TORVODO-646788 format. One record per residue: chain; x, y, z of N, C-alpha, C in turn. Coordinates in Angstrom, 1 decimal. Example, Ala and Ser with C-alpha at 12.3 -4.5 7.8 and 13.67 -1.06 7.14 Angstrom:
BEGIN
KOLNU unit n.east n.north   n.up ca.east ca.north  ca.up c.east c.north   c.up
KOLNU    A   13.2    -5.7    7.8    12.3     -4.5    7.8   13.2    -3.3    7.8
KOLNU    A   12.8    -2.2    7.1    13.7     -1.1    7.1   12.9     0.0    7.9
END
This chain:
BEGIN
KOLNU unit n.east n.north   n.up ca.east ca.north  ca.up c.east c.north   c.up
KOLNU    A   79.1   140.0  107.7    80.4    139.5  108.2   81.1   138.8  107.1
KOLNU    A   82.3   139.0  107.0    83.2    138.5  105.9   83.9   137.3  106.5
KOLNU    A   83.9   136.2  105.8    84.7    135.1  106.2   85.9   134.9  105.3
KOLNU    A   87.0   134.5  105.8    88.1    134.3  105.0   88.4   132.9  104.9
KOLNU    A   88.8   132.5  103.7    89.2    131.1  103.5   90.6   130.9  104.1
KOLNU    A   90.8   129.7  104.6    92.1    129.4  105.1   93.1   129.4  104.0
KOLNU    A   94.3   129.8  104.2    95.4    129.9  103.2   95.8   128.5  102.8
KOLNU    A   95.7   127.5  103.6    96.2    126.2  103.3   95.5   125.6  102.1
KOLNU    A   94.2   125.6  102.0    93.5    125.0  100.8   93.9   125.7   99.6
KOLNU    A   94.1   127.0   99.6    94.5    127.8   98.4   95.9   127.4   98.0
KOLNU    A   96.8   127.2   99.0    98.2    126.8   98.7   98.2   125.4   98.1
KOLNU    A   97.3   124.5   98.7    97.2    123.2   98.3   96.7   123.1   96.8
KOLNU    A   95.7   123.9   96.5    95.2    123.9   95.1   96.3   124.4   94.2
KOLNU    A   97.0   125.5   94.6    98.1    126.0   93.7   99.2   125.0   93.5
KOLNU    A   99.5   124.2   94.5   100.5    123.2   94.4  100.0   122.1   93.5
KOLNU    A   98.8   121.7   93.7    98.2    120.7   92.8   98.2   121.1   91.4
KOLNU    A   97.8   122.4   91.1    97.8    122.9   89.8   99.2   122.9   89.2
KOLNU    A  100.2   123.3   90.0   101.5    123.3   89.5  102.0   121.9   89.2
KOLNU    A  101.7   120.9   90.0   102.0    119.5   89.8  101.4   119.0   88.5
KOLNU    A  100.1   119.3   88.3    99.4    118.9   87.1  100.0   119.5   85.9
KOLNU    A  100.4   120.7   86.0   101.1    121.4   84.8  102.4   120.7   84.5
KOLNU    A  103.2   120.4   85.6   104.5    119.8   85.4  104.3   118.4   84.8
KOLNU    A  103.4   117.6   85.3   103.1    116.3   84.7  102.7   116.4   83.3
KOLNU    A  101.8   117.3   83.0   101.4    117.5   81.6  102.6   117.9   80.7
KOLNU    A  103.4   118.8   81.1   104.6    119.2   80.4  105.5   118.0   80.1
KOLNU    A  105.7   117.2   81.2   106.6    116.0   81.1  106.0   115.0   80.1
KOLNU    A  104.7   114.9   80.1   104.0    113.9   79.2  104.2   114.4   77.7
KOLNU    A  104.3   115.7   77.5   104.5    116.2   76.1  105.9   116.6   75.8
KOLNU    A  106.8   116.3   76.7   108.2    116.6   76.5  108.8   115.8   75.3
KOLNU    A  109.6   116.4   74.5   110.2    115.8   73.4  111.1   114.6   73.8
KOLNU    A  110.8   113.5   73.2   111.6    112.3   73.5  112.9   112.3   72.8
KOLNU    A  114.0   111.7   73.4   115.3    111.7   72.7  115.3   110.9   71.4
KOLNU    A  114.5   109.8   71.4   114.4    109.0   70.2  112.9   108.6   70.0
KOLNU    A  112.4   108.9   68.8   111.0    108.4   68.5  111.2   107.5   67.3
KOLNU    A  110.8   106.2   67.5   110.9    105.2   66.4  109.6   105.2   65.7
KOLNU    A  109.6   105.6   64.5   108.3    105.7   63.7  108.0   104.3   63.0
KOLNU    A  109.0   103.7   62.5   108.8    102.4   61.7  110.1   101.6   61.8
KOLNU    A  110.0   100.3   61.5   111.1     99.5   61.1  110.9    99.2   59.7
KOLNU    A  111.9    99.5   58.9   111.9     99.3   57.4  112.6    98.0   57.1
KOLNU    A  111.9    97.0   56.7   112.6     95.7   56.3  113.1    95.9   54.9
KOLNU    A  114.4    95.7   54.7   115.0     95.9   53.4  115.2    94.6   52.7
KOLNU    A  114.7    93.5   53.3   114.6     92.2   52.7  113.2    91.6   52.9
KOLNU    A  112.9    90.6   52.1   111.6     90.0   52.3  111.5    89.4   53.7
KOLNU    A  110.3    89.4   54.2   110.0     88.8   55.5  110.4    87.3   55.6
KOLNU    A  110.2    86.6   54.5   110.6     85.1   54.4  112.1    85.0   54.6
KOLNU    A  112.8    85.9   54.0   114.3     85.8   54.1  114.7    86.0   55.5
KOLNU    A  114.1    87.0   56.2   114.5     87.3   57.6  114.1    86.1   58.5
KOLNU    A  112.9    85.5   58.2   112.4     84.4   59.0  113.4    83.2   58.9
KOLNU    A  113.9    83.0   57.7   114.9     81.9   57.5  116.2    82.2   58.1
KOLNU    A  116.6    83.4   58.1   118.0     83.7   58.6  118.1    84.0   60.1
KOLNU    A  117.0    84.3   60.7   117.0     84.6   62.1  116.6    83.4   62.9
KOLNU    A  117.4    83.0   63.8   117.0     81.9   64.8  116.0    82.5   65.8
KOLNU    A  114.8    82.0   65.7   113.7     82.6   66.6  112.8    83.5   65.8
KOLNU    A  113.1    83.8   64.5   112.2     84.6   63.7  111.8    85.9   64.2
KOLNU    A  110.5    86.2   64.0   110.0     87.5   64.4  110.1    87.8   65.8
KOLNU    A  109.9    86.8   66.7   110.0     87.0   68.1  111.4    87.5   68.6
KOLNU    A  112.4    86.8   68.0   113.8     87.2   68.3  114.1    88.6   67.8
KOLNU    A  113.6    89.0   66.6   113.8     90.3   66.1  113.1    91.3   66.9
KOLNU    A  111.9    91.0   67.4   111.1     92.0   68.2  111.9    92.2   69.5
KOLNU    A  112.4    91.2   70.1   113.1     91.4   71.4  114.3    92.2   71.2
KOLNU    A  115.0    91.9   70.1   116.3     92.7   69.8  115.9    94.2   69.6
KOLNU    A  114.8    94.5   68.8   114.5     95.8   68.5  114.1    96.6   69.8
KOLNU    A  113.5    95.9   70.8   113.1     96.6   72.0  114.4    96.9   72.8
KOLNU    A  115.4    96.0   72.9   116.6     96.2   73.6  117.4    97.3   72.9
KOLNU    A  117.4    97.3   71.6   118.1     98.3   70.8  117.5    99.7   71.0
KOLNU    A  116.2    99.8   71.0   115.5    101.1   71.3  115.9   101.6   72.6
KOLNU    A  115.9   100.8   73.6   116.3    101.3   75.0  117.8   101.8   74.9
KOLNU    A  118.7   101.1   74.2   120.1    101.5   74.2  120.2   102.9   73.4
KOLNU    A  119.4   103.0   72.3   119.5    104.3   71.5  118.9   105.4   72.3
KOLNU    A  117.9   105.2   73.1   117.3    106.3   73.9  118.3   106.7   75.0
KOLNU    A  118.9   105.8   75.6   119.9    106.2   76.7  121.1   106.9   76.1
KOLNU    A  121.5   106.5   74.9   122.6    107.2   74.2  122.2   108.6   73.9
KOLNU    A  121.0   108.8   73.4   120.6    110.2   73.0  120.4   111.0   74.3
KOLNU    A  120.0   110.4   75.4   119.8    111.2   76.6  121.2   111.7   77.1
KOLNU    A  122.2   110.9   76.8   123.6    111.3   77.1  124.2   112.3   76.1
KOLNU    A  123.5   112.5   75.0   123.9    113.5   73.9  122.9   114.5   73.6
KOLNU    A  122.5   115.3   74.6   121.4    116.2   74.4  121.7   117.4   73.4
KOLNU    A  123.0   117.6   73.1   123.4    118.7   72.3  123.1   118.5   70.8
KOLNU    A  122.7   117.3   70.4   122.3    117.1   69.0  121.0   117.9   68.6
KOLNU    A  121.1   118.6   67.5   119.9    119.3   67.0  118.9   118.3   66.6
KOLNU    A  117.6   118.7   66.6   116.6    117.8   66.2  116.9   117.3   64.7
KOLNU    A  116.7   116.1   64.5   116.9    115.5   63.2  116.0   114.3   63.0
KOLNU    A  115.8   114.0   61.7   115.0    112.8   61.4  115.6   112.0   60.3
KOLNU    A  115.5   110.7   60.3   116.1    109.9   59.3  116.1   108.4   59.6
KOLNU    A  117.2   107.8   59.2   117.3    106.3   59.3  118.6   105.9   59.9
KOLNU    A  118.5   104.9   60.7   119.7    104.1   61.2  119.6   102.8   60.5
KOLNU    A  120.4   102.6   59.5   120.4    101.3   58.7  121.3   100.3   59.4
KOLNU    A  120.9    99.1   59.6   121.7     98.1   60.3  121.7    96.8   59.5
KOLNU    A  122.9    96.3   59.5   123.1     94.9   58.9  123.7    94.0   60.0
KOLNU    A  123.2    92.8   60.1   123.7     91.9   61.1  124.1    90.6   60.4
KOLNU    A  125.2    90.1   60.8   125.7     88.8   60.2  125.9    87.8   61.4
KOLNU    A  126.0    86.5   61.1   126.2     85.6   62.2  127.4    86.0   63.0
KOLNU    A  127.4    85.6   64.3   128.5     85.9   65.2  128.4    87.3   65.8
KOLNU    A  127.2    87.9   65.8   127.0     89.2   66.4  127.8    90.3   65.6
KOLNU    A  128.1    90.1   64.3   128.7     91.1   63.5  127.7    92.2   63.1
KOLNU    A  127.9    93.4   63.4   127.0     94.5   63.1  127.7    95.6   62.4
KOLNU    A  127.0    96.2   61.5   127.4     97.5   60.9  126.3    98.4   60.7
KOLNU    A  126.6    99.7   60.9   125.5    100.7   60.9  125.8   101.9   59.9
KOLNU    A  124.8   102.4   59.2   124.9    103.5   58.3  123.8   104.5   58.7
KOLNU    A  124.0   105.8   58.5   123.1    106.8   58.9  122.7   107.6   57.6
KOLNU    A  121.4   108.0   57.6   120.8    108.9   56.6  119.9   109.8   57.3
KOLNU    A  120.4   111.0   57.7   119.6    112.0   58.5  119.6   113.3   57.8
KOLNU    A  118.5   114.1   58.1   118.3    115.5   57.7  117.9   116.2   58.9
KOLNU    A  118.6   117.2   59.4   119.9    117.5   59.0  120.9   116.4   59.4
KOLNU    A  122.1   116.4   58.8   123.1    115.4   59.1  123.4   115.4   60.6
KOLNU    A  123.7   114.3   61.1   124.0    114.1   62.6  125.4   114.7   62.8
KOLNU    A  125.6   115.2   64.0   126.9    115.6   64.5  127.8   114.3   64.5
KOLNU    A  129.1   114.4   64.2   130.0    113.3   64.3  129.9   112.6   65.6
KOLNU    A  129.9   113.3   66.7   129.8    112.8   68.0  128.6   111.9   68.2
KOLNU    A  127.5   112.4   67.7   126.2    111.7   67.8  126.2   110.4   67.0
KOLNU    A  126.8   110.5   65.8   126.9    109.3   64.9  127.7   108.2   65.6
KOLNU    A  128.8   108.7   66.1   129.8    107.7   66.8  129.1   107.1   68.0
KOLNU    A  128.4   107.9   68.8   127.7    107.3   70.0  126.6   106.4   69.6
KOLNU    A  125.8   106.7   68.6   124.7    105.8   68.1  125.3   104.5   67.5
KOLNU    A  126.3   104.6   66.7   127.0    103.4   66.1  127.5   102.5   67.3
KOLNU    A  128.1   103.1   68.3   128.6    102.3   69.4  127.4   101.6   70.1
KOLNU    A  126.3   102.3   70.3   125.1    101.7   71.0  124.6   100.5   70.2
KOLNU    A  124.5   100.7   68.8   124.1     99.6   68.0  125.1    98.4   68.1
KOLNU    A  126.3    98.7   68.0   127.4     97.6   68.0  127.5    97.0   69.3
KOLNU    A  127.2    97.7   70.4   127.3     97.1   71.8  126.1    96.3   72.2
KOLNU    A  125.0    96.5   71.5   123.8     95.8   71.9  123.8    94.4   71.4
KOLNU    A  123.6    93.4   72.2   123.6     92.0   71.8  122.5    91.8   70.7
KOLNU    A  122.9    91.2   69.6   122.0     91.1   68.4  121.1    89.9   68.6
KOLNU    A  120.2    89.8   67.6   119.4     88.6   67.5  120.3    87.5   66.8
KOLNU    A  120.0    86.3   67.0   120.9     85.2   66.4  120.6    85.0   64.9
KOLNU    A  121.6    85.5   64.1   121.5     85.3   62.7  122.2    84.0   62.3
KOLNU    A  121.5    83.1   61.6   122.0     81.8   61.3  122.9    81.8   60.0
KOLNU    A  122.5    82.6   59.0   123.2     82.6   57.8  122.9    83.9   57.1
KOLNU    A  123.8    84.2   56.1   123.7     85.5   55.3  123.7    86.7   56.2
KOLNU    A  122.9    87.6   56.0   122.8     88.8   56.8  121.4    89.3   56.8
KOLNU    A  121.0    90.1   57.8   119.7     90.7   58.0  120.0    92.2   57.8
KOLNU    A  119.2    92.8   57.0   119.4     94.3   56.8  118.0    95.0   56.9
KOLNU    A  118.0    96.0   57.8   116.8     96.7   58.0  117.2    98.1   58.5
KOLNU    A  116.2    99.0   58.6   116.5    100.4   59.0  115.4   100.8   60.0
KOLNU    A  115.8   101.6   61.0   114.9    102.2   61.9  114.6   103.6   61.4
KOLNU    A  113.4   103.9   61.2   113.0    105.3   60.7  112.7   106.1   62.0
KOLNU    A  113.5   107.0   62.3   113.5    107.7   63.7  113.6   109.2   63.6
KOLNU    A  113.2   109.8   64.7   113.4    111.2   64.9  114.2   111.3   66.2
KOLNU    A  115.2   112.2   66.2   116.0    112.5   67.4  115.6   113.9   67.9
KOLNU    A  115.2   114.0   69.1   114.8    115.2   69.8  113.7   115.9   69.0
KOLNU    A  112.9   115.2   68.4   111.7    115.7   67.6  110.7   114.6   67.5
KOLNU    A  109.5   115.0   67.1   108.5    114.0   66.9  108.1   114.0   65.4
KOLNU    A  108.8   114.7   64.6   108.5    114.8   63.2  109.2   113.6   62.5
KOLNU    A  108.5   112.7   61.8   109.1    111.6   61.1  109.9   112.1   59.8
KOLNU    A  110.9   111.3   59.4   111.5    111.7   58.1  110.5   111.7   57.0
KOLNU    A  110.8   112.5   56.0   109.9    112.5   54.8  110.0   111.3   54.0
KOLNU    A  111.2   110.7   53.9   111.5    109.5   53.1  110.9   108.3   53.8
KOLNU    A  110.7   107.2   53.0   110.2    106.0   53.6  111.3   104.9   53.6
KOLNU    A  112.4   105.1   53.0   113.5    104.1   52.9  114.8   104.9   53.0
KOLNU    A  115.8   104.2   53.6   117.1    104.9   53.7  117.9   104.9   52.4
KOLNU    A  118.8   105.9   52.3   119.7    106.0   51.2  121.0   106.7   51.7
KOLNU    A  121.7   105.9   52.6   123.0    106.5   53.1  123.9   106.8   52.0
KOLNU    A  124.7   107.9   52.2   125.6    108.3   51.1  126.6   107.2   50.7
KOLNU    A  127.1   106.4   51.6   128.0    105.3   51.3  127.3   104.3   50.4
KOLNU    A  126.0   104.1   50.5   125.3    103.2   49.6  125.2   103.8   48.2
KOLNU    A  124.9   105.1   48.2   124.8    105.8   46.9  126.1   105.8   46.2
KOLNU    A  127.2   106.1   46.9   128.5    106.1   46.2  128.9   104.8   45.7
KOLNU    A  128.6   103.7   46.4   129.0    102.4   46.0  128.2   101.9   44.8
KOLNU    A  127.0   102.4   44.6   126.2    101.8   43.5  125.9   102.9   42.4
KOLNU    A  126.6   104.0   42.4   126.2    105.1   41.5  126.4   104.7   40.0
KOLNU    A  127.4   103.9   39.7   127.6    103.5   38.3  127.0   102.1   38.0
KOLNU    A  126.2   101.6   38.9   125.7    100.2   38.6  124.3   100.3   38.1
KOLNU    A  124.1    99.6   36.9   122.7     99.5   36.3  122.5    98.1   35.9
KOLNU    A  121.5    97.5   36.4   120.5     97.9   37.4  121.2    98.0   38.8
KOLNU    A  120.5    98.7   39.7   121.0     98.9   41.0  121.0    97.5   41.7
KOLNU    A  122.0    97.3   42.6   122.1     95.9   43.2  121.1    95.7   44.3
KOLNU    A  120.8    94.4   44.5   119.9     94.1   45.6  120.6    94.4   46.9
KOLNU    A  119.9    94.4   48.0   120.4     94.9   49.3  121.6    94.0   49.8
KOLNU    A  121.5    92.7   49.6   122.6     91.8   50.0  123.9    92.1   49.3
KOLNU    A  123.8    92.4   48.0   125.0     92.7   47.2  125.5    94.1   47.6
KOLNU    A  124.6    95.0   47.8   125.0     96.4   48.2  125.7    96.3   49.5
KOLNU    A  125.2    95.6   50.5   125.8     95.6   51.8  127.2    94.9   51.7
KOLNU    A  127.3    93.9   50.9   128.6     93.2   50.7  129.6    94.2   50.1
KOLNU    A  129.2    95.1   49.2   130.1     96.1   48.6  130.6    97.1   49.7
KOLNU    A  129.7    97.5   50.5   130.1     98.6   51.5  130.6    98.0   52.8
KOLNU    A  130.4    96.7   53.1   130.8     96.1   54.3  131.3    94.6   53.9
KOLNU    A  132.5    94.6   53.3   133.0     93.3   52.8  133.2    92.2   53.9
KOLNU    A  133.0    91.0   53.5   133.1     89.9   54.5  134.6    89.6   54.8
END
């Protein structure tokens, strides 16, 4: 005598397998922004002296900024995968400026959206001077940039005839005058 299995458990197993596959695919889905590193372009002691709240304040700011950048990229899914740097300078009074160094180059729309996200995110409290750092990121990819430090074209252009090359504070003052 042949017994047949009820259809319901088979359907349930198929549904469970499909759900597991979907969860697995979602877990491996490409993230809009992957932050590989924060590149400090000044000595840690300088940042500690200039930021009210030091490393804790910077850490909280970076978390908020990461959330803002992720939401911005979710709203801009047309950007081709790219890897590079978002260089950021912050001065007292929430003054922020951003430069980009990506391969391939970012679409103008993406650059504008990311710059707006950085400028709209409340900054850490900078007491004096400026804080300069870069986020080493991938957009719609998990491959990190090959370089370990940013070299935005604007920085290269401003310092091309300077020997020796200027320190980061001087360079930022050249490309973002006070």
